Structure formats: C-alpha cells, structure tokens
N, C-alpha and C positions, 0 to 999 in steps of 0.2 A: 582722789581728789572728792572732797564733798562739797555739795552745793546748798547754800542756805540763801532765803531771801534777805534782804538788808535788814528790816526790823528784827529778825531771827538772830541773824548775825550780831547785831548790837545788843540783844536781850544774852545772848551767849558769852558776849565780850564782858558785859556788866556783872554776870553770875561768876565768871571767872576772877574778874578784878575784886570780887568781895567774898571769894572761897572761904569758908569758916564762919561767916555773919550770915544770918537768915535775911532774904531779901524779900520784901513783902511786896504784894501787888501793887499797892501805892507808891513805893519807892521805884519800883521798876518803871511805873506809867510816867512817874515825874522825872526820871532821869532819861528814859528813851524816847518816849512821846513828848516831852518838852512843853508841857502846858496844853495840849491838844487833848481834848475829851476824848478818851476810850474807857470802855468797859474793861472788869476784870477778865472777862471772856478773851479779850486781845490778848493778853498775857498768857492765859491757859492756852490758846491757841499756838501761839510762839513756842513756848515749851513742850507743846505735843509734836510740833514740827519737829523742831531740835531733837529730840528724843527719837525721833524716827529715823531722821538722818544719821543720828548716831548709833542707831541700834539698841538704845537704852529702854530697859522694861521698867514700867512705872511701878509694878508690883515688886520688883526687886532690883531697883536702879544702882547702877554703876556711877553713872555721871551727876545727874540731877535728883536731889532727893526733895519731895515735898515734907514740909514741916507743918503739919496742921496748925491751922489758924496763924501761923507766922509767914508762910510763904515758901520760898525754895532754897 
C-alpha cells in the first residue's frame, strides 16, 4: 500500500488520465487547484512527492517523464 497526500493523488490521477499527452503546469493547476492561486512549485512538489512514493528516478523515470518546456 502506498500513501499519497490528497493533492498528490489528484495530480497522479490527472497524469494517468492524460497519459500520452503532455500536461503543463498551467493545465495541472487549472484542473487540480481549480481556480486557487498556486505557483508552479506546487506542481513540482507534488510530482517530487509522487516520484518518491513510487520510487521513480527523475534522471531515468519509469512513470513520470519531464518534458522540457511542456510539462509532464
């Protein structure tokens, strides 16, 4: 059993639902934080938390790939 914070779970679910399509910080914020002002760092922190729980390596990702200037 893996434990994620609610927002981290929501971000992971969003990424899964959009697999194969780049997800920008803006789209993730718009969808997950629904109008609440947050910075891109909030998305980065969620992604880092998800990677930690999944044991995913940012340099050689198995689950979440960073696409430079496009998102995840």
